[in-house]
C-alpha positions in Angstrom: -6.7 19.2 24.0 -3.4 19.9 22.2 -3.1 16.1 21.6 -6.4 16.4 19.7 -6.0 19.8 18.0 -2.5 19.8 16.8 -2.5 16.3 15.0 -5.8 17.3 13.4 -4.4 20.6 12.0 -1.1 18.9 10.9 -3.0 16.2 9.0 -5.4 18.7 7.5 -2.6 21.0 6.3 -0.5 18.3 4.7 -3.5 16.6 3.1 -4.7 20.0 1.8 -1.3 20.7 0.3 -1.6 17.4 -1.5 -5.1 18.1 -2.8 -4.0 21.6 -4.0 -0.9 20.3 -5.7 1.2 22.7 -3.6 4.2 20.4 -3.1 4.2 19.5 -6.8 4.0 23.2 -7.7 7.3 23.7 -5.9 9.0 20.7 -7.3 10.8 22.6 -10.0 12.1 25.2 -7.6 11.2 28.0 -5.1 8.3 30.5 -5.8 7.0 33.6 -4.1 3.7 33.4 -2.3 2.0 35.2 -5.2 3.5 32.8 -7.8 2.6 29.8 -5.8 -1.0 31.0 -5.2 -1.4 31.5 -9.0 0.0 28.1 -9.8 -2.3 26.3 -7.4 -5.3 28.6 -8.3 -5.7 29.8 -4.7 -5.9 33.0 -2.8 -2.7 34.7 -1.7 -4.0 35.0 1.8 -4.9 31.3 2.0 -1.7 30.2 0.4 0.4 32.3 2.8 -1.5 31.0 5.8 -1.1 27.4 4.8 2.5 27.9 3.9 3.3 29.4 7.3 2.1 26.3 9.1 3.8 23.9 6.7 7.1 25.8 7.4 6.5 25.4 11.1 5.9 21.7 10.5 9.1 21.3 8.5 7.4 20.5 5.2 8.3 23.8 3.5 11.2 26.3 4.0 12.2 29.8 3.0 15.0 30.2 0.5 16.0 33.9 0.0 12.4 35.0 0.7 10.8 32.3 -1.6 8.9 29.2 -0.6 10.5 25.8 -1.3 10.0 22.2 -0.4 12.2 20.7 2.2 14.4 17.8 1.0 12.1 15.3 2.7 9.0 16.8 1.1 10.6 16.9 -2.4 11.6 13.2 -1.9 8.3 11.8 -0.8 5.5 14.1 -2.2 6.6 15.2 -5.7 6.9 13.5 -9.0 10.7 14.3 -9.0 11.3 12.5 -5.8 12.1 8.9 -4.9 8.5 8.0 -4.4 5.4 10.2 -4.7 3.1 9.5 -1.8 0.6 12.2 -2.8 -2.0 9.4 -3.6 -1.7 8.5 0.1 -2.7 12.1 1.0 -5.7 12.0 -1.4 -6.7 8.6 0.0 -6.5 9.8 3.6 -8.8 12.7 2.7 -11.4 10.0 1.6 -10.7 7.8 4.6 -11.0 10.6 7.2 -14.9 10.4 7.3 -14.7 6.7 7.8 -12.8 7.3 11.1 -16.0 9.1 12.3 -17.5 5.6 12.8 -14.7 4.4 15.1 -16.8 4.6 18.3 -19.5 2.5 16.6 -17.0 0.0 15.4 -15.6 -0.3 18.9 -19.1 -1.0 20.3 -19.9 -3.6 17.7 -16.4 -5.1 17.1 -16.8 -4.6 13.3 -17.5 -1.8 10.8 -21.0 -1.0 9.7 -19.8 -1.1 6.1 -16.5 -2.6 5.0 -14.0 -0.7 2.9 -14.6 -3.2 0.1 -18.4 -2.6 0.2 -17.7 1.2 0.0 -15.5 0.6 -3.1 -18.3 -1.2 -4.9 -20.7 1.7 -4.1 -18.2 4.4 -5.0 -15.8 3.3 -7.8 -13.4 6.2 -7.3 -12.4 4.8 -3.9 -11.1 1.7 -5.5 -9.0 3.7 -8.0 -7.7 6.0 -5.4 -6.8 3.2 -3.0 -5.0 1.3 -5.8 -3.0 4.5 -6.5 -2.0 4.7 -2.9 -1.0 1.1 -2.8 0.9 1.6 -6.1 3.0 4.3 -4.4 3.8 1.9 -1.6 4.6 -0.8 -4.1 7.2 1.5 -5.7 8.7 2.0 -2.3 8.7 -1.7 -1.5 9.7 -3.0 -4.9 13.5 -2.8 -4.6 13.3 -4.7 -1.2 11.4 -7.5 -2.9 13.9 -7.8 -5.7 16.7 -7.8 -3.2 15.3 -10.5 -0.9 13.2 -12.7 -3.2 15.3 -15.3 -5.1 14.1 -16.3 -8.6 15.9 -19.0 -10.6 16.0 -19.4 -14.4 13.8 -22.5 -14.1 10.9 -20.6 -12.4 8.3 -19.3 -14.9 5.0 -18.9 -13.2 4.2 -16.0 -10.7 0.8 -15.7 -9.0 0.1 -12.3 -7.3 -2.8 -12.6 -4.9 -4.4 -9.2 -4.2 -2.0 -7.6 -6.7 -4.4 -4.7 -7.6 -2.1 -2.1 -9.3 0.1 -4.9 -10.9 3.4 -3.2 -10.2 5.0 -6.1 -8.3 4.2 -8.5 -11.2 5.4 -5.9 -13.7 8.6 -5.3 -11.8 9.5 -9.0 -11.6 8.5 -9.8 -15.2 10.7 -7.0 -16.4 13.6 -8.1 -14.2 13.2 -11.8 -15.0 12.3 -12.3 -18.7 11.3 -16.0 -18.2 8.5 -15.1 -15.9 4.8 -14.9 -16.7 2.3 -13.7 -14.1 -1.4 -13.9 -13.1 -3.0 -11.3 -10.8 -6.0 -12.1 -8.7 -8.0 -9.3 -7.1 -11.5 -7.7 -6.9 -12.7 -6.1 -10.1 -12.9 -2.7 -8.3 -9.1 -2.9 -7.6 -8.2 -3.8 -11.2 -9.8 -0.9 -13.1 -6.6 0.6 -14.3 -4.3 -2.4 -14.1 -4.8 -3.8 -17.6 -3.9 -0.4 -19.1 -0.8 -0.2 -16.9 0.3 -3.6 -18.0 -0.3 -2.8 -21.7 1.6 0.4 -21.4 4.6 -1.6 -20.1 4.4 -3.9 -23.1 3.6 -7.0 -20.9 0.0 -7.8 -21.9 1.1 -11.1 -23.3 2.9 -12.1 -20.1 0.6 -10.8 -17.3 -3.0 -11.7 -17.1 -5.8 -10.6 -14.8 -8.1 -12.8 -12.9 -10.9 -10.6 -11.5 -12.7 -12.0 -8.4 -12.5 -12.8 -4.7 -9.2 -14.6 -4.1 -11.0 -16.9 -1.6 -13.3 -18.2 -4.3 -11.4 -17.8 -7.5 -9.6 -20.7 -9.3 -5.9 -19.8 -9.3 -4.7 -22.8 -11.2 -1.7 -24.9 -10.1 2.1 -25.5 -10.5 3.0 -21.9 -9.6 6.7 -21.3 -8.9 6.3 -18.1 -7.0 3.3 -16.7 -5.1 3.0 -13.2 -3.7 0.7 -12.6 -0.8 1.7 -9.0 -0.1 -0.1 -6.7 2.4 -3.2 -8.8 2.0 -3.3 -11.0 5.1 -4.4 -8.2 7.4 -7.5 -7.9 5.4 -8.6 -11.4 6.2 -9.6 -13.3 9.4 -7.2 -15.9 10.9 -9.3 -18.7 9.5 -9.4 -17.2 6.1 -5.6 -16.8 6.1 -5.2 -20.4 7.2 -7.3 -21.6 4.3 -5.6 -19.3 1.8 -2.1 -20.4 2.8 -3.2 -24.0 2.6 -4.5 -23.4 -0.9 -1.3 -21.7 -1.8 0.7 -24.7 -0.6 -1.4 -27.0 -2.7 -1.0 -24.8 -5.8 2.8 -24.4 -5.6 5.1 -26.4 -7.8 7.9 -28.5 -6.2 10.4 -26.1 -4.6 8.0 -23.2 -5.1 8.3 -20.1 -3.0 5.6 -18.1 -1.1 6.4 -14.5 -0.3 4.3 -12.7 2.4 4.6 -9.1 3.2 2.9 -7.9 6.4 3.0 -5.7 9.5 3.6 -8.3 12.3 2.0 -7.8 15.7 4.6 -7.6 18.3 4.2 -7.8 22.1 3.8 -5.1 23.4 2.3 -3.3 20.3 4.1 -0.2 19.2 2.1 2.9 18.4 2.1 2.3 14.6 0.8 -1.2 14.8 -1.8 -0.3 17.4 -3.0 2.5 15.2 -3.1 0.2 12.1 -5.1 -2.4 14.0 -7.6 0.4 15.0 -7.8 1.4 11.4 -8.6 -2.2 10.3 -11.3 -2.4 13.0 -13.1 0.5 11.3 -12.4 -0.4 7.6 -12.4 -4.2 7.4 -13.0 -5.6 10.9 -9.8 -7.6 10.7 -6.3 -7.2 12.3 -2.6 -7.8 12.1 -1.2 -11.1 13.2 1.9 -12.4 15.0 4.8 -14.0 13.2 4.0 -17.2 15.3 0.5 -17.2 13.7 2.0 -17.3 10.2 4.5 -20.0 11.2 1.6 -22.1 12.5 -0.4 -21.7 9.3 2.6 -22.3 7.1 3.7 -25.4 9.0 0.1 -26.8 8.9 0.1 -26.3 5.1 3.3 -28.3 4.7 5.9 -25.5 4.4 9.2 -26.7 5.9 11.5 -23.7 5.3 10.3 -20.4 6.8 12.4 -17.2 7.0 11.6 -13.8 8.4 13.1 -10.6 7.1 12.4 -7.3 8.8 12.7 -4.4 6.3 14.6 -1.1 6.8 13.1 1.2 7.9 11.0 -0.9 10.2 7.9 1.0 9.1 8.0 -0.9 5.8 7.0 -4.1 7.6 8.4 -7.6 7.2 8.8 -10.3 4.6 8.1 -14.0 5.3 9.6 -16.4 2.8 8.4 -20.0 2.8 9.1 -23.1 0.7 6.9 -26.2 0.6 
């Protein structure tokens, strides 16, 4: 029962702290319980009780009798840190009820309603999910710039499933010769145009709303991103998409895939992610060998795997046709 009870309470406490803005309230420095309660508009009793558990978990600490974020919390869950994953906490609050359908998904082998259908019915889900993916994109972005080569002769970037637009923005800012097109569902692009405009890149980055399996992407792309998207598609859909990418690339063009690769045996994180996909999309993660087979069949001759550090960030696959 402790295996059930303690993870539930840990997740609930951390998510509640995110919803209340507790970590952000401590970002500027330590506060007393009363000061923190006032700042997050909560009761002193409730704030103290939640803080006690967060201290026991290592998310908060006491500094001369005051409450403070630990270094890790400050780094990952505040606007002053390296990456603010608070949108991930808010998304998990929305995703939690979906996990209630796990037994039914196990019985049927697919979700009763996919995540994408839910986003159409409830528009705030698309915005929240995009915010979560934007946080991860901020974390992944430096790795992409480090490992993805772009020459001065390359001008056209295609970002498939680019939602938040941050990868296209990052590369267009770093490489002034680049222009980009982002293909994603309308529900995932609600704030993207505004973000691009605020970055002053509206003339260089355009949006193509629609299903990437059906949308016309155009041709002669120098660089194609397929980042954290393949696990949302079936094996046959990925085979077809990679074939289309190969046909749309210019000579010497580069395809960049980011994914969580299924290893044998599965580790706990990959097995958990595959269970999440069963409930949300009915799809799964795939082996590196699967990607190599799809890429080879699509005419890609040069294939390279890069495992990111830390390993929980996933892997990159770079392929040239």
